[in-house]
mmCIF file of the N, C-alpha and C atoms, coordinates in Angstrom:
data_MODEL
# 
_entry.id   MODEL 
# 
loop_
_atom_site.group_PDB 
_atom_site.id 
_atom_site.type_symbol 
_atom_site.label_atom_id 
_atom_site.label_alt_id 
_atom_site.label_comp_id 
_atom_site.label_asym_id 
_atom_site.label_entity_id 
_atom_site.label_seq_id 
_atom_site.pdbx_PDB_ins_code 
_atom_site.Cartn_x 
_atom_site.Cartn_y 
_atom_site.Cartn_z 
_atom_site.occupancy 
_atom_site.B_iso_or_equiv 
_atom_site.pdbx_formal_charge 
_atom_site.auth_seq_id 
_atom_site.auth_comp_id 
_atom_site.auth_asym_id 
_atom_site.auth_atom_id 
_atom_site.pdbx_PDB_model_num 
ATOM 1   N N  . MET A 1 1  ? -22.299 -11.369 -29.718 1.00 0.00 ? 1  MET A N  1 
ATOM 2   C CA . MET A 1 1  ? -23.059 -10.038 -28.833 1.00 0.00 ? 1  MET A CA 1 
ATOM 3   C C  . MET A 1 1  ? -22.860 -9.795  -28.368 1.00 0.00 ? 1  MET A C  1 
ATOM 4   N N  . GLN A 1 2  ? -22.447 -8.466  -27.624 1.00 0.00 ? 2  GLN A N  1 
ATOM 5   C CA . GLN A 1 2  ? -21.931 -7.872  -26.528 1.00 0.00 ? 2  GLN A CA 1 
ATOM 6   C C  . GLN A 1 2  ? -23.279 -7.513  -25.297 1.00 0.00 ? 2  GLN A C  1 
ATOM 7   N N  . CYS A 1 3  ? -23.743 -8.597  -25.293 1.00 0.00 ? 3  CYS A N  1 
ATOM 8   C CA . CYS A 1 3  ? -25.365 -8.077  -24.453 1.00 0.00 ? 3  CYS A CA 1 
ATOM 9   C C  . CYS A 1 3  ? -25.511 -7.338  -23.171 1.00 0.00 ? 3  CYS A C  1 
ATOM 10  N N  . ARG A 1 4  ? -24.586 -7.881  -22.794 1.00 0.00 ? 4  ARG A N  1 
ATOM 11  C CA . ARG A 1 4  ? -23.844 -6.667  -21.373 1.00 0.00 ? 4  ARG A CA 1 
ATOM 12  C C  . ARG A 1 4  ? -23.853 -5.746  -21.483 1.00 0.00 ? 4  ARG A C  1 
ATOM 13  N N  . ARG A 1 5  ? -23.028 -5.507  -22.436 1.00 0.00 ? 5  ARG A N  1 
ATOM 14  C CA . ARG A 1 5  ? -22.660 -3.620  -22.353 1.00 0.00 ? 5  ARG A CA 1 
ATOM 15  C C  . ARG A 1 5  ? -24.075 -3.334  -23.474 1.00 0.00 ? 5  ARG A C  1 
ATOM 16  N N  . ALA A 1 6  ? -24.789 -3.599  -23.897 1.00 0.00 ? 6  ALA A N  1 
ATOM 17  C CA . ALA A 1 6  ? -25.990 -3.376  -24.662 1.00 0.00 ? 6  ALA A CA 1 
ATOM 18  C C  . ALA A 1 6  ? -26.972 -3.173  -23.150 1.00 0.00 ? 6  ALA A C  1 
ATOM 19  N N  . GLN A 1 7  ? -27.399 -4.215  -22.859 1.00 0.00 ? 7  GLN A N  1 
ATOM 20  C CA . GLN A 1 7  ? -27.805 -3.993  -21.396 1.00 0.00 ? 7  GLN A CA 1 
ATOM 21  C C  . GLN A 1 7  ? -27.959 -2.943  -20.689 1.00 0.00 ? 7  GLN A C  1 
ATOM 22  N N  . GLU A 1 8  ? -26.506 -2.406  -19.992 1.00 0.00 ? 8  GLU A N  1 
ATOM 23  C CA . GLU A 1 8  ? -25.786 -1.505  -19.266 1.00 0.00 ? 8  GLU A CA 1 
ATOM 24  C C  . GLU A 1 8  ? -26.516 -0.199  -19.681 1.00 0.00 ? 8  GLU A C  1 
ATOM 25  N N  . LEU A 1 9  ? -26.330 -0.356  -21.141 1.00 0.00 ? 9  LEU A N  1 
ATOM 26  C CA . LEU A 1 9  ? -26.130 1.102   -21.800 1.00 0.00 ? 9  LEU A CA 1 
ATOM 27  C C  . LEU A 1 9  ? -27.986 1.518   -22.008 1.00 0.00 ? 9  LEU A C  1 
ATOM 28  N N  . LEU A 1 10 ? -28.488 0.429   -22.012 1.00 0.00 ? 10 LEU A N  1 
ATOM 29  C CA . LEU A 1 10 ? -30.106 0.526   -22.218 1.00 0.00 ? 10 LEU A CA 1 
ATOM 30  C C  . LEU A 1 10 ? -30.827 0.904   -20.725 1.00 0.00 ? 10 LEU A C  1 
ATOM 31  N N  . GLU A 1 11 ? -29.569 0.091   -19.743 1.00 0.00 ? 11 GLU A N  1 
ATOM 32  C CA . GLU A 1 11 ? -30.785 0.372   -18.085 1.00 0.00 ? 11 GLU A CA 1 
ATOM 33  C C  . GLU A 1 11 ? -30.066 1.438   -17.435 1.00 0.00 ? 11 GLU A C  1 
ATOM 34  N N  . THR A 1 12 ? -28.747 2.261   -18.126 1.00 0.00 ? 12 THR A N  1 
ATOM 35  C CA . THR A 1 12 ? -27.995 3.418   -17.208 1.00 0.00 ? 12 THR A CA 1 
ATOM 36  C C  . THR A 1 12 ? -27.827 4.752   -18.039 1.00 0.00 ? 12 THR A C  1 
ATOM 37  N N  . THR A 1 13 ? -28.106 4.948   -19.278 1.00 0.00 ? 13 THR A N  1 
ATOM 38  C CA . THR A 1 13 ? -27.936 6.232   -20.197 1.00 0.00 ? 13 THR A CA 1 
ATOM 39  C C  . THR A 1 13 ? -29.491 6.400   -20.685 1.00 0.00 ? 13 THR A C  1 
ATOM 40  N N  . ASP A 1 14 ? -29.560 7.161   -21.722 1.00 0.00 ? 14 ASP A N  1 
ATOM 41  C CA . ASP A 1 14 ? -31.062 7.627   -22.343 1.00 0.00 ? 14 ASP A CA 1 
ATOM 42  C C  . ASP A 1 14 ? -30.220 7.634   -23.541 1.00 0.00 ? 14 ASP A C  1 
ATOM 43  N N  . ILE A 1 15 ? -28.881 7.185   -24.195 1.00 0.00 ? 15 ILE A N  1 
ATOM 44  C CA . ILE A 1 15 ? -29.038 7.690   -25.548 1.00 0.00 ? 15 ILE A CA 1 
ATOM 45  C C  . ILE A 1 15 ? -29.637 6.842   -26.342 1.00 0.00 ? 15 ILE A C  1 
ATOM 46  N N  . PRO A 1 16 ? -30.112 7.152   -27.412 1.00 0.00 ? 16 PRO A N  1 
ATOM 47  C CA . PRO A 1 16 ? -30.346 6.482   -28.667 1.00 0.00 ? 16 PRO A CA 1 
ATOM 48  C C  . PRO A 1 16 ? -30.490 5.082   -28.969 1.00 0.00 ? 16 PRO A C  1 
ATOM 49  N N  . MET A 1 17 ? -31.384 4.410   -29.086 1.00 0.00 ? 17 MET A N  1 
ATOM 50  C CA . MET A 1 17 ? -30.973 2.749   -29.424 1.00 0.00 ? 17 MET A CA 1 
ATOM 51  C C  . MET A 1 17 ? -30.336 2.849   -30.550 1.00 0.00 ? 17 MET A C  1 
ATOM 52  N N  . VAL A 1 18 ? -30.636 3.154   -31.604 1.00 0.00 ? 18 VAL A N  1 
ATOM 53  C CA . VAL A 1 18 ? -28.780 3.221   -32.759 1.00 0.00 ? 18 VAL A CA 1 
ATOM 54  C C  . VAL A 1 18 ? -27.843 3.362   -32.551 1.00 0.00 ? 18 VAL A C  1 
ATOM 55  N N  . ASP A 1 19 ? -27.383 4.287   -31.371 1.00 0.00 ? 19 ASP A N  1 
ATOM 56  C CA . ASP A 1 19 ? -26.689 4.663   -30.844 1.00 0.00 ? 19 ASP A CA 1 
ATOM 57  C C  . ASP A 1 19 ? -25.769 3.525   -29.950 1.00 0.00 ? 19 ASP A C  1 
ATOM 58  N N  . VAL A 1 20 ? -26.366 2.798   -29.285 1.00 0.00 ? 20 VAL A N  1 
ATOM 59  C CA . VAL A 1 20 ? -26.197 1.717   -28.316 1.00 0.00 ? 20 VAL A CA 1 
ATOM 60  C C  . VAL A 1 20 ? -25.954 0.646   -29.207 1.00 0.00 ? 20 VAL A C  1 
ATOM 61  N N  . ALA A 1 21 ? -26.750 0.625   -30.204 1.00 0.00 ? 21 ALA A N  1 
ATOM 62  C CA . ALA A 1 21 ? -26.612 -0.484  -31.427 1.00 0.00 ? 21 ALA A CA 1 
ATOM 63  C C  . ALA A 1 21 ? -24.642 -0.044  -31.445 1.00 0.00 ? 21 ALA A C  1 
ATOM 64  N N  . GLU A 1 22 ? -24.326 0.854   -32.265 1.00 0.00 ? 22 GLU A N  1 
ATOM 65  C CA . GLU A 1 22 ? -23.766 1.091   -33.049 1.00 0.00 ? 22 GLU A CA 1 
ATOM 66  C C  . GLU A 1 22 ? -22.287 1.183   -31.520 1.00 0.00 ? 22 GLU A C  1 
ATOM 67  N N  . GLN A 1 23 ? -22.483 0.979   -30.269 1.00 0.00 ? 23 GLN A N  1 
ATOM 68  C CA . GLN A 1 23 ? -21.400 1.120   -29.387 1.00 0.00 ? 23 GLN A CA 1 
ATOM 69  C C  . GLN A 1 23 ? -21.018 -0.563  -29.000 1.00 0.00 ? 23 GLN A C  1 
ATOM 70  N N  . CYS A 1 24 ? -21.969 -1.424  -29.864 1.00 0.00 ? 24 CYS A N  1 
ATOM 71  C CA . CYS A 1 24 ? -22.119 -2.574  -29.439 1.00 0.00 ? 24 CYS A CA 1 
ATOM 72  C C  . CYS A 1 24 ? -21.624 -2.901  -30.664 1.00 0.00 ? 24 CYS A C  1 
ATOM 73  N N  . GLY A 1 25 ? -21.570 -2.845  -31.775 1.00 0.00 ? 25 GLY A N  1 
ATOM 74  C CA . GLY A 1 25 ? -20.722 -3.245  -33.254 1.00 0.00 ? 25 GLY A CA 1 
ATOM 75  C C  . GLY A 1 25 ? -20.890 -3.407  -34.337 1.00 0.00 ? 25 GLY A C  1 
ATOM 76  N N  . TYR A 1 26 ? -22.537 -2.860  -33.573 1.00 0.00 ? 26 TYR A N  1 
ATOM 77  C CA . TYR A 1 26 ? -23.257 -3.391  -34.912 1.00 0.00 ? 26 TYR A CA 1 
ATOM 78  C C  . TYR A 1 26 ? -23.842 -2.031  -35.709 1.00 0.00 ? 26 TYR A C  1 
ATOM 79  N N  . GLU A 1 27 ? -23.478 -1.917  -37.476 1.00 0.00 ? 27 GLU A N  1 
ATOM 80  C CA . GLU A 1 27 ? -24.303 -0.846  -37.924 1.00 0.00 ? 27 GLU A CA 1 
ATOM 81  C C  . GLU A 1 27 ? -25.835 -0.734  -38.494 1.00 0.00 ? 27 GLU A C  1 
ATOM 82  N N  . HIS A 1 28 ? -26.282 -1.827  -38.167 1.00 0.00 ? 28 HIS A N  1 
ATOM 83  C CA . HIS A 1 28 ? -28.039 -1.547  -38.468 1.00 0.00 ? 28 HIS A CA 1 
ATOM 84  C C  . HIS A 1 28 ? -28.693 -1.881  -37.575 1.00 0.00 ? 28 HIS A C  1 
ATOM 85  N N  . LEU A 1 29 ? -29.543 -0.982  -36.843 1.00 0.00 ? 29 LEU A N  1 
ATOM 86  C CA . LEU A 1 29 ? -30.573 -0.794  -35.744 1.00 0.00 ? 29 LEU A CA 1 
ATOM 87  C C  . LEU A 1 29 ? -31.018 -2.230  -35.940 1.00 0.00 ? 29 LEU A C  1 
ATOM 88  N N  . GLU A 1 30 ? -31.936 -2.328  -37.157 1.00 0.00 ? 30 GLU A N  1 
ATOM 89  C CA . GLU A 1 30 ? -32.544 -4.138  -37.101 1.00 0.00 ? 30 GLU A CA 1 
ATOM 90  C C  . GLU A 1 30 ? -31.856 -4.997  -36.537 1.00 0.00 ? 30 GLU A C  1 
ATOM 91  N N  . HIS A 1 31 ? -30.561 -5.187  -37.026 1.00 0.00 ? 31 HIS A N  1 
ATOM 92  C CA . HIS A 1 31 ? -29.998 -6.157  -37.001 1.00 0.00 ? 31 HIS A CA 1 
ATOM 93  C C  . HIS A 1 31 ? -29.623 -6.635  -35.261 1.00 0.00 ? 31 HIS A C  1 
ATOM 94  N N  . PHE A 1 32 ? -29.134 -5.531  -34.858 1.00 0.00 ? 32 PHE A N  1 
ATOM 95  C CA . PHE A 1 32 ? -28.826 -5.436  -33.756 1.00 0.00 ? 32 PHE A CA 1 
ATOM 96  C C  . PHE A 1 32 ? -29.974 -5.572  -32.595 1.00 0.00 ? 32 PHE A C  1 
ATOM 97  N N  . SER A 1 33 ? -30.868 -5.345  -32.708 1.00 0.00 ? 33 SER A N  1 
ATOM 98  C CA . SER A 1 33 ? -32.348 -5.574  -32.259 1.00 0.00 ? 33 SER A CA 1 
ATOM 99  C C  . SER A 1 33 ? -32.885 -6.907  -32.467 1.00 0.00 ? 33 SER A C  1 
ATOM 100 N N  . LYS A 1 34 ? -32.726 -7.536  -33.685 1.00 0.00 ? 34 LYS A N  1 
ATOM 101 C CA . LYS A 1 34 ? -33.104 -9.180  -33.759 1.00 0.00 ? 34 LYS A CA 1 
ATOM 102 C C  . LYS A 1 34 ? -32.502 -10.053 -33.132 1.00 0.00 ? 34 LYS A C  1 
ATOM 103 N N  . VAL A 1 35 ? -30.817 -9.762  -33.229 1.00 0.00 ? 35 VAL A N  1 
ATOM 104 C CA . VAL A 1 35 ? -30.034 -10.501 -32.025 1.00 0.00 ? 35 VAL A CA 1 
ATOM 105 C C  . VAL A 1 35 ? -30.290 -10.827 -30.398 1.00 0.00 ? 35 VAL A C  1 
ATOM 106 N N  . PHE A 1 36 ? -30.189 -9.007  -30.389 1.00 0.00 ? 36 PHE A N  1 
ATOM 107 C CA . PHE A 1 36 ? -30.560 -8.206  -28.926 1.00 0.00 ? 36 PHE A CA 1 
ATOM 108 C C  . PHE A 1 36 ? -32.161 -9.381  -28.799 1.00 0.00 ? 36 PHE A C  1 
ATOM 109 N N  . LYS A 1 37 ? -33.064 -9.814  -29.445 1.00 0.00 ? 37 LYS A N  1 
ATOM 110 C CA . LYS A 1 37 ? -34.180 -10.638 -28.806 1.00 0.00 ? 37 LYS A CA 1 
ATOM 111 C C  . LYS A 1 37 ? -34.176 -11.512 -28.839 1.00 0.00 ? 37 LYS A C  1 
ATOM 112 N N  . LYS A 1 38 ? -33.265 -11.963 -30.046 1.00 0.00 ? 38 LYS A N  1 
ATOM 113 C CA . LYS A 1 38 ? -32.822 -13.414 -30.142 1.00 0.00 ? 38 LYS A CA 1 
ATOM 114 C C  . LYS A 1 38 ? -32.104 -14.272 -28.590 1.00 0.00 ? 38 LYS A C  1 
ATOM 115 N N  . VAL A 1 39 ? -31.372 -13.135 -28.246 1.00 0.00 ? 39 VAL A N  1 
ATOM 116 C CA . VAL A 1 39 ? -30.118 -13.659 -26.741 1.00 0.00 ? 39 VAL A CA 1 
ATOM 117 C C  . VAL A 1 39 ? -30.503 -13.729 -25.861 1.00 0.00 ? 39 VAL A C  1 
ATOM 118 N N  . VAL A 1 40 ? -31.578 -11.916 -25.486 1.00 0.00 ? 40 VAL A N  1 
ATOM 119 C CA . VAL A 1 40 ? -32.297 -11.874 -24.092 1.00 0.00 ? 40 VAL A CA 1 
ATOM 120 C C  . VAL A 1 40 ? -33.483 -12.225 -23.782 1.00 0.00 ? 40 VAL A C  1 
ATOM 121 N N  . GLY A 1 41 ? -34.473 -12.669 -25.217 1.00 0.00 ? 41 GLY A N  1 
ATOM 122 C CA . GLY A 1 41 ? -35.409 -12.480 -24.845 1.00 0.00 ? 41 GLY A CA 1 
ATOM 123 C C  . GLY A 1 41 ? -36.457 -11.914 -25.168 1.00 0.00 ? 41 GLY A C  1 
ATOM 124 N N  . HIS A 1 42 ? -36.346 -10.122 -25.162 1.00 0.00 ? 42 HIS A N  1 
ATOM 125 C CA . HIS A 1 42 ? -37.200 -9.674  -25.624 1.00 0.00 ? 42 HIS A CA 1 
ATOM 126 C C  . HIS A 1 42 ? -36.347 -8.727  -26.050 1.00 0.00 ? 42 HIS A C  1 
ATOM 127 N N  . PRO A 1 43 ? -36.884 -7.417  -27.592 1.00 0.00 ? 43 PRO A N  1 
ATOM 128 C CA . PRO A 1 43 ? -36.315 -6.661  -27.726 1.00 0.00 ? 43 PRO A CA 1 
ATOM 129 C C  . PRO A 1 43 ? -35.270 -5.607  -27.117 1.00 0.00 ? 43 PRO A C  1 
ATOM 130 N N  . PRO A 1 44 ? -34.798 -4.798  -27.538 1.00 0.00 ? 44 PRO A N  1 
ATOM 131 C CA . PRO A 1 44 ? -34.037 -3.619  -26.776 1.00 0.00 ? 44 PRO A CA 1 
ATOM 132 C C  . PRO A 1 44 ? -34.744 -2.368  -25.818 1.00 0.00 ? 44 PRO A C  1 
ATOM 133 N N  . GLY A 1 45 ? -35.986 -2.302  -26.788 1.00 0.00 ? 45 GLY A N  1 
ATOM 134 C CA . GLY A 1 45 ? -36.894 -0.677  -26.481 1.00 0.00 ? 45 GLY A CA 1 
ATOM 135 C C  . GLY A 1 45 ? -38.003 -1.680  -25.632 1.00 0.00 ? 45 GLY A C  1 
ATOM 136 N N  . GLU A 1 46 ? -38.213 -2.516  -25.658 1.00 0.00 ? 46 GLU A N  1 
ATOM 137 C CA . GLU A 1 46 ? -39.020 -3.237  -24.078 1.00 0.00 ? 46 GLU A CA 1 
ATOM 138 C C  . GLU A 1 46 ? -38.103 -3.553  -23.232 1.00 0.00 ? 46 GLU A C  1 
ATOM 139 N N  . HIS A 1 47 ? -36.950 -4.024  -23.881 1.00 0.00 ? 47 HIS A N  1 
ATOM 140 C CA . HIS A 1 47 ? -35.772 -4.352  -22.005 1.00 0.00 ? 47 HIS A CA 1 
ATOM 141 C C  . HIS A 1 47 ? -35.603 -2.869  -21.403 1.00 0.00 ? 47 HIS A C  1 
ATOM 142 N N  . ARG A 1 48 ? -34.996 -1.582  -22.202 1.00 0.00 ? 48 ARG A N  1 
ATOM 143 C CA . ARG A 1 48 ? -35.586 -0.284  -21.367 1.00 0.00 ? 48 ARG A CA 1 
ATOM 144 C C  . ARG A 1 48 ? -36.826 0.009   -20.945 1.00 0.00 ? 48 ARG A C  1 
ATOM 145 N N  . ARG A 1 49 ? -37.732 -0.347  -21.148 1.00 0.00 ? 49 ARG A N  1 
ATOM 146 C CA . ARG A 1 49 ? -39.167 0.258   -21.094 1.00 0.00 ? 49 ARG A CA 1 
ATOM 147 C C  . ARG A 1 49 ? -38.955 -0.565  -19.264 1.00 0.00 ? 49 ARG A C  1 
ATOM 148 N N  . ASN A 1 50 ? -39.197 -1.775  -19.652 1.00 0.00 ? 50 ASN A N  1 
ATOM 149 C CA . ASN A 1 50 ? -39.303 -2.645  -18.547 1.00 0.00 ? 50 ASN A CA 1 
ATOM 150 C C  . ASN A 1 50 ? -38.129 -1.932  -17.311 1.00 0.00 ? 50 ASN A C  1 
ATOM 151 N N  . TRP A 1 51 ? -37.070 -2.200  -17.410 1.00 0.00 ? 51 TRP A N  1 
ATOM 152 C CA . TRP A 1 51 ? -35.782 -2.050  -16.304 1.00 0.00 ? 51 TRP A CA 1 
ATOM 153 C C  . TRP A 1 51 ? -36.275 -0.627  -15.819 1.00 0.00 ? 51 TRP A C  1 
ATOM 154 N N  . ARG A 1 52 ? -37.062 0.804   -16.645 1.00 0.00 ? 52 ARG A N  1 
ATOM 155 C CA . ARG A 1 52 ? -37.213 2.119   -16.108 1.00 0.00 ? 52 ARG A CA 1 
ATOM 156 C C  . ARG A 1 52 ? -38.386 1.499   -15.661 1.00 0.00 ? 52 ARG A C  1 
ATOM 157 N N  . ARG A 1 53 ? -39.698 0.909   -15.907 1.00 0.00 ? 53 ARG A N  1 
ATOM 158 C CA . ARG A 1 53 ? -40.697 0.594   -15.039 1.00 0.00 ? 53 ARG A CA 1 
ATOM 159 C C  . ARG A 1 53 ? -40.538 0.065   -13.579 1.00 0.00 ? 53 ARG A C  1 
ATOM 160 N N  . MET A 1 54 ? -39.170 -0.817  -13.597 1.00 0.00 ? 54 MET A N  1 
ATOM 161 C CA . MET A 1 54 ? -39.062 -1.820  -12.600 1.00 0.00 ? 54 MET A CA 1 
ATOM 162 C C  . MET A 1 54 ? -37.934 -1.451  -11.161 1.00 0.00 ? 54 MET A C  1 
ATOM 163 N N  . MET A 1 55 ? -37.322 0.102   -12.262 1.00 0.00 ? 55 MET A N  1 
ATOM 164 C CA . MET A 1 55 ? -36.325 0.657   -11.056 1.00 0.00 ? 55 MET A CA 1 
ATOM 165 C C  . MET A 1 55 ? -36.864 1.643   -10.452 1.00 0.00 ? 55 MET A C  1 
ATOM 166 N N  . SER A 1 56 ? -38.558 2.713   -10.876 1.00 0.00 ? 56 SER A N  1 
ATOM 167 C CA . SER A 1 56 ? -39.168 3.019   -10.486 1.00 0.00 ? 56 SER A CA 1 
ATOM 168 C C  . SER A 1 56 ? -39.950 2.812   -8.813  1.00 0.00 ? 56 SER A C  1 
ATOM 169 N N  . ARG A 1 57 ? -39.808 1.031   -9.779  1.00 0.00 ? 57 ARG A N  1 
ATOM 170 C CA . ARG A 1 57 ? -41.406 0.630   -8.286  1.00 0.00 ? 57 ARG A CA 1 
ATOM 171 C C  . ARG A 1 57 ? -40.249 0.092   -7.483  1.00 0.00 ? 57 ARG A C  1 
ATOM 172 N N  . ALA A 1 58 ? -38.500 -0.242  -7.874  1.00 0.00 ? 58 ALA A N  1 
ATOM 173 C CA . ALA A 1 58 ? -37.815 -0.167  -7.107  1.00 0.00 ? 58 ALA A CA 1 
ATOM 174 C C  . ALA A 1 58 ? -37.499 0.345   -5.835  1.00 0.00 ? 58 ALA A C  1 
ATOM 175 N N  . GLY A 1 59 ? -37.143 1.762   -6.254  1.00 0.00 ? 59 GLY A N  1 
ATOM 176 C CA . GLY A 1 59 ? -36.913 3.272   -5.454  1.00 0.00 ? 59 GLY A CA 1 
ATOM 177 C C  . GLY A 1 59 ? -37.880 3.375   -4.629  1.00 0.00 ? 59 GLY A C  1 
ATOM 178 N N  . ALA A 1 60 ? -39.310 4.011   -5.364  1.00 0.00 ? 60 ALA A N  1 
ATOM 179 C CA . ALA A 1 60 ? -39.636 4.178   -4.759  1.00 0.00 ? 60 ALA A CA 1 
ATOM 180 C C  . ALA A 1 60 ? -40.441 3.065   -3.462  1.00 0.00 ? 60 ALA A C  1 
ATOM 181 N N  . SER A 1 61 ? -40.180 1.850   -3.459  1.00 0.00 ? 61 SER A N  1 
ATOM 182 C CA . SER A 1 61 ? -40.607 1.369   -2.299  1.00 0.00 ? 61 SER A CA 1 
ATOM 183 C C  . SER A 1 61 ? -39.599 1.148   -1.265  1.00 0.00 ? 61 SER A C  1 
ATOM 184 N N  . HIS A 1 62 ? -38.455 1.306   -1.852  1.00 0.00 ? 62 HIS A N  1 
ATOM 185 C CA . HIS A 1 62 ? -37.123 1.176   -0.779  1.00 0.00 ? 62 HIS A CA 1 
ATOM 186 C C  . HIS A 1 62 ? -36.686 2.475   -0.470  1.00 0.00 ? 62 HIS A C  1 
ATOM 187 N N  . GLY A 1 63 ? -37.252 4.043   -0.846  1.00 0.00 ? 63 GLY A N  1 
ATOM 188 C CA . GLY A 1 63 ? -36.144 4.692   -0.622  1.00 0.00 ? 63 GLY A CA 1 
ATOM 189 C C  . GLY A 1 63 ? -34.860 4.889   -1.320  1.00 0.00 ? 63 GLY A C  1 
ATOM 190 N N  . CYS A 1 64 ? -34.934 4.392   -2.442  1.00 0.00 ? 64 CYS A N  1 
ATOM 191 C CA . CYS A 1 64 ? -33.421 4.478   -2.809  1.00 0.00 ? 64 CYS A CA 1 
ATOM 192 C C  . CYS A 1 64 ? -33.000 5.768   -3.911  1.00 0.00 ? 64 CYS A C  1 
ATOM 193 N N  . PRO A 1 65 ? -31.686 6.436   -2.917  1.00 0.00 ? 65 PRO A N  1 
ATOM 194 C CA . PRO A 1 65 ? -31.324 7.668   -3.600  1.00 0.00 ? 65 PRO A CA 1 
ATOM 195 C C  . PRO A 1 65 ? -31.063 7.393   -4.358  1.00 0.00 ? 65 PRO A C  1 
ATOM 196 N N  . ASP A 1 66 ? -29.952 6.558   -4.929  1.00 0.00 ? 66 ASP A N  1 
ATOM 197 C CA . ASP A 1 66 ? -29.546 6.836   -6.449  1.00 0.00 ? 66 ASP A CA 1 
ATOM 198 C C  . ASP A 1 66 ? -29.745 5.124   -7.032  1.00 0.00 ? 66 ASP A C  1 
ATOM 199 N N  . ARG A 1 67 ? -28.982 5.433   -8.670  1.00 0.00 ? 67 ARG A N  1 
ATOM 200 C CA . ARG A 1 67 ? -29.405 3.941   -9.269  1.00 0.00 ? 67 ARG A CA 1 
ATOM 201 C C  . ARG A 1 67 ? -28.788 2.954   -8.960  1.00 0.00 ? 67 ARG A C  1 
ATOM 202 N N  . ARG A 1 68 ? -27.852 2.664   -8.576  1.00 0.00 ? 68 ARG A N  1 
ATOM 203 C CA . ARG A 1 68 ? -27.075 1.181   -8.135  1.00 0.00 ? 68 ARG A CA 1 
ATOM 204 C C  . ARG A 1 68 ? -28.343 0.670   -6.901  1.00 0.00 ? 68 ARG A C  1 
ATOM 205 N N  . SER A 1 69 ? -27.920 1.715   -5.656  1.00 0.00 ? 69 SER A N  1 
ATOM 206 C CA . SER A 1 69 ? -28.936 0.958   -4.946  1.00 0.00 ? 69 SER A CA 1 
ATOM 207 C C  . SER A 1 69 ? -30.454 0.217   -5.222  1.00 0.00 ? 69 SER A C  1 
ATOM 208 N N  . GLY A 1 70 ? -30.988 1.042   -6.527  1.00 0.00 ? 70 GLY A N  1 
ATOM 209 C CA . GLY A 1 70 ? -32.285 1.023   -7.275  1.00 0.00 ? 70 GLY A CA 1 
ATOM 210 C C  . GLY A 1 70 ? -31.848 -0.534  -7.929  1.00 0.00 ? 70 GLY A C  1 
ATOM 211 N N  . ARG A 1 71 ? -31.121 -0.566  -8.534  1.00 0.00 ? 71 ARG A N  1 
ATOM 212 C CA . ARG A 1 71 ? -30.771 -1.611  -8.949  1.00 0.00 ? 71 ARG A CA 1 
ATOM 213 C C  . ARG A 1 71 ? -30.376 -2.851  -8.318  1.00 0.00 ? 71 ARG A C  1 
ATOM 214 N N  . ASP A 1 72 ? -29.846 -2.559  -6.648  1.00 0.00 ? 72 ASP A N  1 
ATOM 215 C CA . ASP A 1 72 ? -29.917 -4.093  -6.187  1.00 0.00 ? 72 ASP A CA 1 
ATOM 216 C C  . ASP A 1 72 ? -31.496 -4.227  -5.233  1.00 0.00 ? 72 ASP A C  1 
ATOM 217 N N  . ALA A 1 73 ? -32.329 -3.215  -5.238  1.00 0.00 ? 73 ALA A N  1 
ATOM 218 C CA . ALA A 1 73 ? -33.683 -3.352  -5.138  1.00 0.00 ? 73 ALA A CA 1 
ATOM 219 C C  . ALA A 1 73 ? -34.294 -3.904  -6.399  1.00 0.00 ? 73 ALA A C  1 
ATOM 220 N N  . ALA A 1 74 ? -33.882 -3.645  -7.217  1.00 0.00 ? 74 ALA A N  1 
ATOM 221 C CA . ALA A 1 74 ? -34.924 -4.110  -8.666  1.00 0.00 ? 74 ALA A CA 1 
ATOM 222 C C  . ALA A 1 74 ? -34.044 -5.798  -8.822  1.00 0.00 ? 74 ALA A C  1 
ATOM 223 N N  . PHE A 1 75 ? -33.229 -6.349  -8.658  1.00 0.00 ? 75 PHE A N  1 
ATOM 224 C CA . PHE A 1 75 ? -32.887 -7.386  -8.758  1.00 0.00 ? 75 PHE A CA 1 
ATOM 225 C C  . PHE A 1 75 ? -33.453 -7.740  -7.483  1.00 0.00 ? 75 PHE A C  1 
ATOM 226 N N  . ARG A 1 76 ? -33.418 -8.016  -6.004  1.00 0.00 ? 76 ARG A N  1 
ATOM 227 C CA . ARG A 1 76 ? -33.943 -8.510  -5.218  1.00 0.00 ? 76 ARG A CA 1 
ATOM 228 C C  . ARG A 1 76 ? -35.628 -8.890  -5.738  1.00 0.00 ? 76 ARG A C  1 
ATOM 229 N N  . MET A 1 77 ? -36.399 -7.252  -6.087  1.00 0.00 ? 77 MET A N  1 
ATOM 230 C CA . MET A 1 77 ? -37.759 -7.941  -6.176  1.00 0.00 ? 77 MET A CA 1 
ATOM 231 C C  . MET A 1 77 ? -37.866 -8.887  -7.126  1.00 0.00 ? 77 MET A C  1 
ATOM 232 N N  . LEU A 1 78 ? -37.174 -9.157  -8.273  1.00 0.00 ? 78 LEU A N  1 
ATOM 233 C CA . LEU A 1 78 ? -36.737 -10.311 -9.547  1.00 0.00 ? 78 LEU A CA 1 
ATOM 234 C C  . LEU A 1 78 ? -37.146 -11.663 -9.016  1.00 0.00 ? 78 LEU A C  1 
ATOM 235 N N  . SER A 1 79 ? -36.123 -11.103 -7.466  1.00 0.00 ? 79 SER A N  1 
ATOM 236 C CA . SER A 1 79 ? -35.882 -12.539 -7.155  1.00 0.00 ? 79 SER A CA 1 
ATOM 237 C C  . SER A 1 79 ? -36.729 -13.371 -6.227  1.00 0.00 ? 79 SER A C  1 
ATOM 238 N N  . SER A 1 80 ? -37.624 -12.407 -5.742  1.00 0.00 ? 80 SER A N  1 
ATOM 239 C CA . SER A 1 80 ? -38.606 -12.768 -4.868  1.00 0.00 ? 80 SER A CA 1 
ATOM 240 C C  . SER A 1 80 ? -39.766 -13.665 -5.143  1.00 0.00 ? 80 SER A C  1 
# 
């Protein structure tokens, strides 16, 4: 599974979950979700929600002007 690609799409786009699955080589959303959860530890929808929540907190607390800066701040928050 192309988990890194799926994670990137979930974190950086608003494309529907079914399109993320297709871009990662899955015909069926249910199978994609099951494999994603097994590999990553949580379903793709939860991953997207958690990431957005973390990004909004990181951006707000660090004054981050763009997504990349916010991403770096989010990683710092996770590692602290």
